[in-house]
N, C-alpha and C positions, 0 to 999 in steps of 0.2 A: 244349161240350165233351160226346168221344162221340157225338157224332150230326152228322146231315147237315139241311140248312138249304139247301127248291128255293123258288123264286120262280117263278111266272105273271102271265100278265097279270093276274086276278080276285084270286088270293088267292096266301100262301107257306103251306109245308107245312113240320111238325116230327117226323123223326123219330130213336131216341136210345134209344140199349145202356143202361136201368135194370142198378143192382148187379145182381137178382135174373136178369141173362142174357132177358130179354126183351126187345122194342122199342116204346118211347110213340111213338106216331104222335096228331101233330096238325092236321086243317086251320084256317088264320085265310082267310077269305072277306072281302080287305081288298085291292080293286083298287087296281093302281099308280096314278100321281101324273099320266102320259099316259093312262093309261085314265079317268081322272076330266076330264082338262083339256085338250079335244083340242088347248090350244096348246104342250100339255107336248111334242107330239113333234117340232119347228117345228129344224127342222137347230142345233147349237147352243147351244141353249135343252134342248131333253134330253138334252143332259151332263149339263151343271148339277141339271137335274131327279132324272131314272136315279142320281144320286150319291146324293143328299140322302135321295130312297125307301128305297137298299138300307143306307146306313147308318143310315134310322132301324131298319128290320127287321131289321140280323144284330146292332142289338146285343139289339132283343127276342129274341128267336132267341139270342145267346151268354150270355142272365143264364138265360133258362126254360130250355138244354142244361145249363148249370153247377150250378141248382136239381134238374132230376129228376134227375143223375148223380151228385149226390148231393154235387159239389165249392162248393155254399153250401147256406146255411141257408134262405133268404128270398131271394126273387128282386126284381131289383131293375123299377121300376114307377115310370108318376108321374115328378112334381119331380125322382128320385132316378137313374135312366135318363134324362131330361136332361142334369143334369148332370155324369154320368159322358161322355155328350158332349162336352159343352162343354169342360172339365179333360181330354180326351184329343186332343180338333182343336187344343187351346192347346199342350199338350206337342209334338204333335206337328209345327206350326207353329212354336212356340221352335227345333227341331230339327232340321227341312229345311231349311228355310226362311231367318229367322234367321243361327246356327250358320253353317250352309253361305256366306254373303252375309260376315259379317262377318271370319270368318274370311281370305275372297278377295279384300281388300280388303288386309291385310297384305302379298299377291305380288305385285299385277295393279292399276296404278290403270284401277280401274273409267269416270271420266272417258274417257281417248284411248286407252283399248282396250278398249269394253265386250266385244265378243266376246270378247276373249280369256277377261277374266273372267268372264262366262258360264258358259264350257265349264267354267274351272276351278272355278263356283259347284257348276254337273252333273254334275262325276265326283268334287264333298266329297261332293254329295247320294248320290251314287249308293254311295260307300266307306262312307258310314255306312249307307245299308241292305242294304248287303249284311254288312257286317256284324254288324248287329242280329239281322241275321236267321239268318247263319250264328251268331249268337254261344247266340239261344235257342232253335236247331233243335237243338242236345245234350240242351236238357234232353227227359228220357223222356217228360213229357206232353205236350208243343210237338210230339213227335215223332210222333206218336198223332195229336195234331187236322192233321197235315201228312197223315199217310196218308187222311186222314179226304177231306182234299181232294182227293188222288185219286179216293176214292172218288166224289166227286162229279162232277168232270171224267168219270168213264166213262160213269157211269152218263147223269149229260146227252149226252152223245157217243152211248149206245145211243136210247137215244130219240133224237134227231135222224137218227137212219138209221134211223127203223121200226122197230128192230128189237124183240124180244120181249124185255119186263125178265126177266131170269133171271140168274141169277149167270154160268153160262157166259158167256151176249151179251156182260155189261158188265165181266166180267174181263178180255177178248176186243178192249178199246179203249183208246187210246192215255191215258195219263195224263194229259198236254196237253191244254189247250185253250186256241185261238184267241182267247178270250171273256174269260179269267181277269182274277181285279183284279186276279195281279202283275203281268201283262202292261200291264194302264192304266196301274199304278204307275210304270213302266217310263217308258211316254210319257210321263208326265206331267212324268218330267225330262227328257228327247228335247225336249218342248214346250217345255219354262220359259226351255230353254239358249234359242230364237230370239225369242219373245215377252218377253223378260224384254233382252234385247241393244239391243229400241225403247224402252225406259222411258228420261225423261228426266232429268235432272241425276242422276246416278250420285255424283257427286263428295258427294250428304250422305246421312251415313247414314240418318240417321230417315228420310228422302224413300223412300232403294233399300228400310230395307226393308218402309216402310209401303207404295209403290206394289209388292211382292213382293207382297204379306200381299192387296193389293186384286183382284189382278189373278189369285188364284186363282181365283177360278170361269171368266175367258175361258183361264186355260193345262187348268182339268179340262176344261174343254167341245170345246175342240182334240184332247187325249188322247181325250177316246171318241171323237168323230167319226173321225182315226186309227188306232186300236181298230177301228172296226164296218168303216171301210172295208177295213181286211188282211183280216179275217175272210169278207171279205163277197168276195172278187176275190184270183188269182191269179196278177199280174204281177206283174216280175223285185221291185220296190220292196215290195208290201208282203208274199209272201215273206220278205223281207230284214228286217220288222219284226216277221211272227210270227215271224223263230230267234231274234231280238232277246227277245223276249215269252217265248220257250220257256226260251232262258238266263237267264232271272230268271224263271223257276218253277222250276228246279232248286230250289231253296231253298226254296220252299214248298210242293212234290210232293211226298211218296212213294208209292211203289205200297202199295195197300191189302191187306188180307188178306180172306178170303172174308165174314167177319162183316161187317165194313165195309161190304164193296160192298152186304150184305143190308141193312145201312140205310140207303144214299142210296137202293139199289129202293123202301125203303117211303117215304124222303120223296117220290121220284119220282112215285111213283103219283100218292100222296094230293095233290100240289100238283096235278097236269093231268084228275086225276078229274071227269068230270062227275056231279053227286048225289053226291058222298062222303059215307059215313057218317060223323060224328061220333061214335056211339055202338061205333062198332069201330077202337078207340085202342091196341088194343093188337094185338100181330104177334107168334108165337110163331119 
């Protein structure tokens, strides 16, 4: 909330615009799981590990930023943080896995037409996701959240190009990024259509739903590899995948103003800085 979190291999940083107008910056020296455990870099495994790593840090950053911005009186930590993660995950599974699969059974025979069933399931998921994001995107606070999302993309793009992190350089960068989490969600939907088509016994509702939940790590792992491949190549397939991802990002990314870009720059510098001084916690 009113901030940007940036993650580097050995740390993550958070910059938040305080009600006073100053920017609070903090750096947390927490190596990513794939830095701690070499096996976490293996194909397919790295996707699940990266997702777990990102979710854990994101919830911490969201709770901390809300506290700093005055949105919450108390920061979530410990069991409360993990309980929130579990409840949020269960709601997500129910809304975007169980509900689409159950609804699709009313229109298509899953046993005789598994591919058509999973295409319909994927379309319902996409419809729910688009509708949900379009709805919450109408709220002023969420609009600002999406603008900060744009500032994050621009700052990353400038850093990856080796440019000096100034407001002018960052502002000139595209607001869409090929490795965005929104693109990952779009790839999860596409991948699930293929993976779930091979799920046995789709005519048994409890097995259908249980199988979808059980195979979610597989879907996430394949979607991550798809995201990684498309961001590193420029062949027609990769271009098509990036185009799809950018279309989804239109729902969660807005053009930021200069004050938001300043926050993204502060977060980026803290995340990648060697020997960053934690005493320098305030940036004008």
